[in-house]
C-alpha positions as CSV (number, residue, x, y, z in Angstrom):
1,X,-37.5,53.0,233.4
2,X,-33.9,53.4,232.3
3,X,-33.6,50.3,230.3
4,X,-36.0,51.1,227.5
5,X,-34.3,54.4,226.9
6,X,-31.1,52.7,226.9
7,X,-32.5,50.1,224.4
8,X,-33.8,53.1,222.4
9,X,-30.6,55.1,222.2
10,X,-28.7,51.7,221.2
11,X,-31.0,51.4,218.2
12,X,-30.2,54.9,217.0
13,X,-26.6,54.3,217.5
14,X,-27.0,51.4,215.1
15,X,-28.9,53.5,212.6
16,X,-26.4,56.0,212.6
17,X,-23.4,53.4,211.9
18,X,-22.0,53.3,208.5
19,X,-22.5,50.1,206.5
20,X,-19.4,48.2,206.1
21,X,-18.7,47.9,202.5
22,X,-17.6,44.3,202.7
23,X,-20.7,43.1,204.4
24,X,-23.0,45.0,201.8
25,X,-20.9,43.3,198.9
26,X,-21.3,40.0,200.7
27,X,-25.0,40.4,201.1
28,X,-25.2,41.5,197.4
29,X,-23.0,38.3,196.4
30,X,-25.5,35.9,198.3
31,X,-28.6,37.6,196.9
32,X,-27.2,37.0,193.3
33,X,-25.9,33.6,193.9
34,X,-29.7,32.7,195.5
35,X,-31.0,34.1,192.3
36,X,-28.7,32.1,190.1
37,X,-29.5,28.9,192.0
38,X,-33.1,29.8,191.4
39,X,-32.8,30.3,187.8
40,X,-30.8,27.0,187.2
41,X,-33.4,25.2,189.2
42,X,-36.3,26.3,187.1
43,X,-34.2,25.6,184.2
44,X,-33.7,22.1,185.2
45,X,-37.3,21.6,185.9
46,X,-38.2,23.0,182.6
47,X,-35.6,20.7,181.0
48,X,-37.0,17.6,182.8
49,X,-40.5,18.8,181.7
50,X,-39.6,19.1,178.1
51,X,-37.4,15.7,178.2
52,X,-40.4,13.8,179.8
53,X,-42.8,15.1,177.0
54,X,-40.5,15.7,174.2
55,X,-42.6,13.6,171.7
56,X,-45.9,15.0,172.9
57,X,-47.7,16.1,169.7
58,X,-48.7,19.8,170.1
59,X,-50.0,22.4,167.8
60,X,-49.2,26.2,168.2
61,X,-52.5,28.0,167.7
62,X,-51.0,31.6,168.5
63,X,-48.0,33.6,169.2
64,X,-48.2,36.8,171.0
65,X,-45.0,39.3,171.8
66,X,-45.9,41.1,174.8
67,X,-44.6,45.0,175.7
68,X,-43.6,45.3,172.0
69,X,-45.7,48.7,172.0
70,X,-43.6,50.5,169.4
71,X,-43.1,47.5,167.1
72,X,-45.7,47.1,164.0
73,X,-47.7,43.9,164.5
74,X,-47.2,43.3,160.6
75,X,-43.5,43.2,161.2
76,X,-43.7,40.8,164.1
77,X,-46.2,38.4,162.0
78,X,-43.7,38.0,159.3
79,X,-41.5,36.5,161.9
80,X,-44.0,34.2,163.7
81,X,-46.8,33.6,161.4
82,X,-45.1,30.8,159.6
83,X,-44.4,28.9,162.9
84,X,-48.1,28.6,163.4
85,X,-49.4,25.1,163.0
86,X,-52.1,26.3,160.5
87,X,-49.3,27.1,158.4
88,X,-47.5,23.9,159.0
89,X,-48.3,20.4,157.0
90,X,-47.9,18.3,160.3
91,X,-48.1,18.7,164.1
92,X,-45.3,19.7,166.2
93,X,-43.9,17.6,168.9
94,X,-43.1,19.6,172.1
95,X,-39.6,19.8,171.4
96,X,-39.9,20.8,167.9
97,X,-42.6,23.5,169.1
98,X,-40.2,24.9,171.6
99,X,-37.2,25.0,169.0
100,X,-39.0,26.8,166.3
101,X,-40.2,29.4,169.0
102,X,-36.6,29.9,170.3
103,X,-35.5,30.4,166.6
104,X,-38.1,33.2,166.3
105,X,-36.9,34.7,169.7
106,X,-33.3,34.6,168.4
107,X,-34.3,36.6,165.3
108,X,-36.0,39.3,167.5
109,X,-32.6,39.5,169.5
110,X,-30.8,40.2,166.3
111,X,-32.7,43.3,165.7
112,X,-31.5,44.8,168.8
113,X,-34.7,46.1,169.8
114,X,-35.2,44.4,173.0
115,X,-33.3,43.8,176.3
116,X,-32.1,40.5,177.2
117,X,-33.6,38.0,178.0
118,X,-36.5,37.6,175.8
119,X,-38.9,35.3,178.3
120,X,-41.0,32.5,176.6
121,X,-44.1,31.3,178.1
122,X,-46.6,28.2,177.1
123,X,-50.3,28.1,178.1
124,X,-53.2,26.2,177.3
125,X,-55.8,28.3,175.3
126,X,-59.3,28.9,177.0
127,X,-61.4,25.7,177.1
128,X,-64.5,27.7,176.3
129,X,-63.4,28.3,172.9
130,X,-65.0,25.6,170.9
131,X,-62.3,25.9,168.0
132,X,-59.5,24.7,170.4
133,X,-58.3,21.0,170.8
134,X,-56.6,19.4,173.7
135,X,-53.2,19.7,171.9
136,X,-53.3,23.5,171.2
137,X,-50.6,25.8,172.8
138,X,-50.6,29.5,173.1
139,X,-47.2,31.0,173.1
140,X,-46.0,34.1,174.9
141,X,-42.9,36.4,174.4
142,X,-42.3,38.9,177.2
143,X,-39.9,41.7,176.2
144,X,-38.9,45.0,177.3
145,X,-38.0,47.3,174.5
146,X,-34.9,49.3,174.5
147,X,-34.8,53.2,174.5
148,X,-35.7,54.6,171.1
149,X,-33.2,57.3,171.2
150,X,-29.6,57.1,172.3
151,X,-27.3,60.1,172.5
152,X,-23.6,59.5,173.0
153,X,-20.5,61.8,173.3
154,X,-16.9,60.9,174.0
155,X,-13.2,61.2,173.0
156,X,-11.1,58.7,171.1
157,X,-7.0,58.7,171.1
158,X,-5.2,56.3,168.9
159,X,-3.1,56.0,165.9
160,X,-1.5,59.2,166.5
161,X,-4.7,61.1,166.6
162,X,-7.2,62.7,169.3
163,X,-11.0,63.1,168.5
164,X,-14.1,64.2,170.1
165,X,-17.5,62.9,168.9
166,X,-21.1,63.0,169.2
167,X,-23.7,60.1,168.0
168,X,-27.4,60.3,167.7
169,X,-29.2,57.0,167.4
170,X,-33.0,56.7,166.6
171,X,-33.8,52.9,166.9
172,X,-37.1,51.5,165.6
173,X,-38.1,54.4,163.7
174,X,-41.1,53.3,161.9
175,X,-41.8,50.0,164.0
176,X,-39.8,47.8,161.7
177,X,-36.3,47.8,163.4
178,X,-35.2,50.6,161.2
179,X,-32.2,52.8,162.6
180,X,-31.3,56.2,161.7
181,X,-27.7,57.0,163.0
182,X,-26.0,60.4,163.0
183,X,-22.3,61.0,163.8
184,X,-20.1,63.9,164.0
185,X,-16.6,64.1,165.2
186,X,-13.6,66.7,165.4
187,X,-9.9,65.5,165.6
188,X,-6.3,66.4,165.0
189,X,-6.2,64.5,161.8
190,X,-9.8,64.0,160.8
191,X,-10.5,67.5,161.4
192,X,-14.2,67.2,160.6
193,X,-16.5,64.2,159.9
194,X,-20.4,64.1,159.7
195,X,-22.2,61.0,158.6
196,X,-25.8,60.0,158.5
197,X,-27.0,56.4,157.9
198,X,-30.5,54.9,157.4
199,X,-30.9,51.1,157.9
200,X,-33.7,48.8,157.6
201,X,-34.2,45.0,157.5
202,X,-36.1,43.3,154.6
203,X,-39.1,41.3,155.0
204,X,-38.4,41.1,158.8
205,X,-35.2,39.3,158.2
206,X,-32.2,40.3,160.4
207,X,-29.9,38.6,158.0
208,X,-31.1,41.0,155.0
209,X,-30.8,44.7,155.3
210,X,-30.4,47.9,153.1
211,X,-28.4,50.9,154.2
212,X,-28.3,54.4,152.7
213,X,-25.9,57.2,153.9
214,X,-24.1,60.2,153.3
215,X,-20.7,61.7,154.5
216,X,-18.7,64.7,154.5
217,X,-15.2,64.9,155.9
218,X,-11.9,66.6,155.9
219,X,-8.9,64.8,156.9
220,X,-5.0,66.1,157.3
221,X,-2.8,63.7,155.3
222,X,0.5,64.9,156.7
223,X,2.3,62.2,155.1
224,X,1.5,63.4,151.8
225,X,1.3,67.2,152.3
226,X,-2.2,67.8,151.5
227,X,-5.7,67.7,153.0
228,X,-8.6,65.6,151.6
229,X,-12.3,66.8,151.4
230,X,-14.8,64.2,150.9
231,X,-18.5,64.7,150.0
232,X,-21.0,62.0,148.9
233,X,-23.2,58.9,149.7
234,X,-23.7,55.3,149.2
235,X,-26.4,52.6,149.2
236,X,-25.6,49.0,150.4
237,X,-27.2,45.6,150.5
238,X,-25.9,43.2,153.3
239,X,-26.8,39.6,153.7
240,X,-25.6,36.5,155.8
241,X,-25.6,33.3,153.7
242,X,-26.8,29.9,155.5
243,X,-23.0,29.1,156.3
244,X,-22.6,32.2,158.3
245,X,-20.6,34.1,155.5
246,X,-21.3,37.8,155.4
247,X,-21.8,39.7,152.0
248,X,-22.1,43.4,151.2
249,X,-22.7,44.8,147.7
250,X,-22.9,48.7,147.5
251,X,-22.7,51.8,145.2
252,X,-20.6,54.8,146.1
253,X,-20.7,58.1,144.6
254,X,-18.0,60.5,146.1
255,X,-16.6,64.0,145.3
256,X,-13.1,64.3,146.3
257,X,-10.9,67.2,146.5
258,X,-7.1,67.3,147.4
259,X,-6.5,70.7,148.7
260,X,-4.5,72.6,151.5
261,X,-1.3,71.7,150.0
262,X,1.8,72.3,152.1
263,X,4.6,74.6,150.8
264,X,6.8,71.6,150.4
265,X,4.2,69.5,148.5
266,X,6.0,67.3,146.0
267,X,5.3,67.4,142.2
268,X,3.4,64.2,142.5
269,X,1.0,65.3,145.1
270,X,0.7,68.8,143.1
271,X,-0.3,67.1,139.9
272,X,-3.1,65.0,141.6
273,X,-4.5,68.5,143.4
274,X,-8.0,69.4,142.6
275,X,-11.4,67.6,142.3
276,X,-12.4,64.3,141.1
277,X,-15.8,62.3,141.1
278,X,-15.7,58.4,141.9
279,X,-18.6,56.5,140.8
280,X,-18.1,52.9,141.9
281,X,-19.7,49.5,142.9
282,X,-18.0,47.2,145.4
283,X,-18.6,43.6,147.0
284,X,-17.3,42.3,150.2
285,X,-17.1,38.8,151.5
286,X,-16.2,38.0,155.2
287,X,-16.0,34.5,156.7
288,X,-15.1,34.6,160.5
289,X,-14.3,31.3,162.5
290,X,-12.3,32.9,165.3
291,X,-13.4,32.3,168.9
292,X,-12.5,35.8,169.5
293,X,-12.2,38.5,167.0
294,X,-9.9,40.6,168.9
295,X,-7.6,38.3,170.8
296,X,-8.2,35.0,168.9
297,X,-6.4,31.8,170.0
298,X,-8.3,29.4,167.5
299,X,-9.9,29.5,164.2
300,X,-9.4,31.6,161.0
301,X,-10.7,34.7,159.3
302,X,-10.7,35.6,155.6
303,X,-12.0,38.9,153.9
304,X,-12.2,40.0,150.2
305,X,-12.9,43.6,148.8
306,X,-13.6,44.1,145.0
307,X,-14.3,47.5,143.7
308,X,-14.9,48.8,140.1
309,X,-14.9,52.5,139.3
310,X,-15.6,54.6,136.2
311,X,-16.2,51.6,133.8
312,X,-18.7,52.3,131.3
313,X,-22.2,53.3,132.8
314,X,-20.7,54.2,136.2
315,X,-18.9,57.4,134.7
316,X,-17.2,59.5,137.0
317,X,-13.5,60.9,136.6
318,X,-11.6,57.8,137.8
319,X,-11.4,54.2,136.4
320,X,-10.0,51.3,138.1
321,X,-10.6,48.0,139.4
322,X,-9.3,47.4,143.0
323,X,-9.0,44.1,145.0
324,X,-7.9,43.3,148.4
325,X,-7.7,40.0,150.4
326,X,-7.0,39.4,153.9
327,X,-6.6,36.3,156.0
328,X,-5.7,35.3,159.6
329,X,-5.3,31.9,161.4
330,X,-4.8,31.3,165.1
331,X,-3.6,28.4,166.8
332,X,-3.8,27.3,170.6
333,X,-0.3,26.3,171.8
334,X,-0.5,23.6,174.5
335,X,1.8,23.7,177.5
336,X,2.8,20.6,179.2
337,X,1.3,20.3,182.7
338,X,-1.3,23.0,182.0
339,X,-5.0,21.7,181.6
340,X,-7.3,23.3,179.2
341,X,-6.4,26.4,177.3
342,X,-2.7,27.6,178.1
343,X,-3.5,31.0,176.9
344,X,-0.5,30.9,174.5
345,X,-1.4,31.2,171.0
346,X,0.4,31.9,167.6
347,X,-1.3,33.9,164.8
348,X,-0.4,34.5,161.5
349,X,-1.9,37.1,159.0
350,X,-1.4,38.4,155.5
351,X,-2.9,41.0,153.2
352,X,-2.3,41.8,149.8
353,X,-4.0,44.2,147.2
354,X,-3.7,45.4,143.6
355,X,-5.0,48.3,141.7
356,X,-5.7,47.8,138.0
357,X,-5.9,50.9,135.8
358,X,-9.0,51.0,133.5
359,X,-10.1,53.4,130.7
360,X,-12.7,56.0,131.2
361,X,-15.7,55.7,128.7
362,X,-14.5,58.8,126.9
363,X,-10.7,57.9,126.7
364,X,-9.0,55.4,124.8
365,X,-6.3,54.3,127.2
366,X,-6.0,53.5,130.7
367,X,-5.3,56.4,132.8
368,X,-2.7,56.3,135.7
369,X,-3.9,55.9,139.4
370,X,-4.8,58.9,141.4
371,X,-3.1,59.5,144.9
372,X,-6.2,59.2,147.0
373,X,-7.0,55.7,145.4
374,X,-3.8,54.3,145.8
375,X,-2.8,52.0,148.8
376,X,-0.7,53.1,151.6
377,X,1.1,50.7,154.0
378,X,3.1,50.9,157.3
379,X,1.9,51.9,160.9
380,X,1.0,50.3,164.2
381,X,-2.2,48.5,162.8
382,X,-0.5,46.6,159.8
383,X,3.3,46.7,159.5
384,X,4.5,47.6,162.9
385,X,7.8,49.0,163.5
386,X,7.2,51.7,160.5
387,X,5.6,55.1,160.9
388,X,2.3,55.6,159.3
389,X,2.3,55.3,155.4
390,X,6.1,54.7,156.0
391,X,6.4,52.0,153.4
392,X,6.4,52.2,149.5
393,X,7.2,54.7,147.0
394,X,7.8,58.4,147.8
395,X,8.4,61.8,146.1
396,X,10.9,63.8,148.3
397,X,9.1,63.4,151.8
398,X,5.7,62.7,150.6
399,X,4.3,59.2,150.7
400,X,2.5,58.9,147.5
401,X,1.1,55.4,147.8
402,X,1.5,52.3,145.4
403,X,-0.6,50.1,143.1
404,X,0.4,46.6,144.5
405,X,1.1,45.4,147.9
406,X,1.6,42.4,150.1
407,X,2.2,42.4,154.0
408,X,2.2,39.5,156.6
409,X,2.8,39.1,160.2
410,X,3.5,36.0,162.8
411,X,2.7,36.8,166.5
412,X,3.2,34.7,169.5
413,X,1.0,35.7,172.4
414,X,1.1,34.4,176.1
415,X,-0.4,35.6,179.3
416,X,1.2,38.3,181.4
417,X,2.6,36.7,184.3
418,X,0.4,36.8,187.7
419,X,-2.8,38.0,185.6
420,X,-4.0,34.6,184.2
421,X,-5.2,33.3,180.9
422,X,-8.7,34.1,181.3
423,X,-7.9,37.9,181.4
424,X,-7.8,40.0,178.1
425,X,-4.1,40.8,178.6
426,X,-1.3,39.3,176.7
427,X,2.3,39.8,175.7
428,X,3.3,39.4,172.2
429,X,6.5,39.0,170.1
430,X,6.0,39.7,166.5
431,X,7.7,39.5,163.1
432,X,6.2,41.5,160.4
433,X,6.9,42.9,156.9
434,X,5.5,44.1,153.5
435,X,6.3,45.7,150.2
436,X,4.2,48.4,148.4
437,X,5.2,49.0,144.8
438,X,3.9,51.3,142.1
439,X,3.2,50.3,138.3
440,X,6.3,50.7,136.1
441,X,4.3,52.2,133.3
442,X,1.2,53.5,134.9
443,X,-1.0,55.5,132.3
444,X,0.5,53.5,129.4
445,X,-1.1,54.0,125.9
446,X,-2.6,50.6,125.4
447,X,-4.4,48.0,127.5
448,X,-1.8,45.3,126.8
449,X,1.3,47.4,128.4
450,X,-0.9,48.1,131.3
451,X,-1.5,44.3,131.6
452,X,2.2,43.4,131.4
453,X,3.0,46.3,134.1
454,X,0.6,44.8,136.5
455,X,1.9,41.3,135.9
456,X,5.6,42.4,136.3
457,X,4.9,44.6,139.4
458,X,3.4,41.7,141.1
459,X,6.1,39.5,140.2
460,X,8.6,42.1,141.7
461,X,6.8,41.6,145.2
462,X,8.9,38.4,145.5
463,X,12.2,39.7,144.5
464,X,14.2,40.5,147.5
465,X,13.5,40.7,151.4
466,X,10.4,42.8,152.1
467,X,10.8,45.7,154.5
468,X,10.7,44.0,158.2
469,X,10.7,44.7,161.7
470,X,10.2,42.7,165.0
471,X,9.3,43.5,168.5
472,X,7.7,42.7,171.9
473,X,5.0,44.5,173.2
474,X,1.7,44.4,175.6
475,X,-1.9,43.8,174.0
476,X,-5.3,44.5,175.8
477,X,-8.2,43.2,173.9
478,X,-11.2,45.8,175.0
479,X,-14.7,44.8,174.0
480,X,-14.6,47.7,171.5
481,X,-11.1,47.6,170.1
482,X,-7.5,46.1,170.4
483,X,-5.0,48.2,172.2
484,X,-1.1,47.7,171.5
485,X,1.8,49.1,173.1
486,X,5.1,47.4,171.2
487,X,8.6,48.1,171.3
488,X,9.8,47.7,167.6
489,X,13.2,47.2,165.7
490,X,13.3,47.6,162.2
491,X,15.3,44.9,160.2
492,X,15.1,45.5,156.7
493,X,14.6,49.0,155.4
494,X,14.7,50.5,151.9
495,X,15.8,53.8,150.7
496,X,13.3,56.5,151.6
497,X,11.2,54.4,153.9
498,X,10.3,55.7,157.2
499,X,10.8,53.3,160.2
500,X,10.3,53.9,163.8
501,X,12.5,52.2,166.3
502,X,11.3,52.1,170.1
503,X,7.5,52.4,171.3
504,X,4.6,52.7,169.1
505,X,1.0,52.7,170.2
506,X,-1.8,51.1,168.2
507,X,-5.5,50.8,168.4
508,X,-7.8,49.1,165.9
509,X,-10.5,46.4,165.2
510,X,-8.5,44.2,162.9
511,X,-4.7,44.5,163.2
512,X,-2.3,42.5,161.1
């Protein structure tokens, strides 16, 4: 009788033992591998089936999206009704039908309403329905809706600023992929910022959207001895062209206040203190053919921004035309003896901009540009090796900005030894520089003098070497942003400019 008791005790001992983490991980990995093999096998079977019957004539009699309980039927109908065979002038082949349904599923994915994957099922309609034919197909898309409410809080550290933020996102507000986003943040430089936006697609098209929003913020601009307060709103129309180029046309109306002047604020800053209203329209164009936006090794990127403020019907207190252009190219550098991507790349970037003063409707002459409309240059995200707003015109210790600028950078990136080319870590060596200039005769009495001043200032960009710095650093491309820790050495420095020799930390989405 002792043997059964010993066996029972042995069972309890096994149950009390802790599971070996390595064994648990191995079991999970084996289960994942089996699931992956099953998925691949199913995909091969589906591919073989379509390949064998790809030219088989068929008609799509119905398309139904399952489990989309919070999405309007009319919204889904705009996407899938054009695919139905009743709206086509000829029957599909099976391959064409699957392709068209997949395009519709891709549109659903772009709305960010459903979890991946969106499963597609094909079925024959009921044979009891006299209106059906042998070639009819019923299409079902099985989806799982994402949460309609997302609340997120956190902290950010970067670019010499720390902040805490909270975000509330309401998704699919009225059942047509609308989003309402509220964001609030408090920081060391941006002391407070509150923003609310509402965005909706037009005619169930994920590539055509309208956005309206408002903001209120207070930012400490210590490099120019003042605080800037903004309150305003905007309306934007965004679309993606057939070639993949992105466009944005918008209107902005903002009340700005330069306040909180430091005791040692310069005369230039004091002259621009007070309130202004900017009323402007803008257009942005972007083309991006890089293989990785944050750590590219191949491709190119280009962006243009044009803004016109205070011109005729726009009104407001400031009038100007402002244009910026940005471009980046990336080349993969092959290494002898290394197959495939070596992880070594060479990137170049350039940015340039001009602010052209215009006359207000009530004024006969163009007015001088304002401090909060001018360009600033320098810092870890554009010209490394200089402090934030470290380049360009100064009045005493204040960086008062410029009306014309150009900056460029050349970067050689290679994998961190022992880490591997597939990881998002790189060592970079860089050489960058730029110039920021003010118009010689800002606020002239006539338009022709202003025009000559702009042309002569642009020409001056090419006279002499730009302010330059070189260095080496470590790059980490996180999915959200790019982090850089660089050691910089200034090479060319103009009088009054603020360089930074030594370590410099930068974080951003689109660094020079």
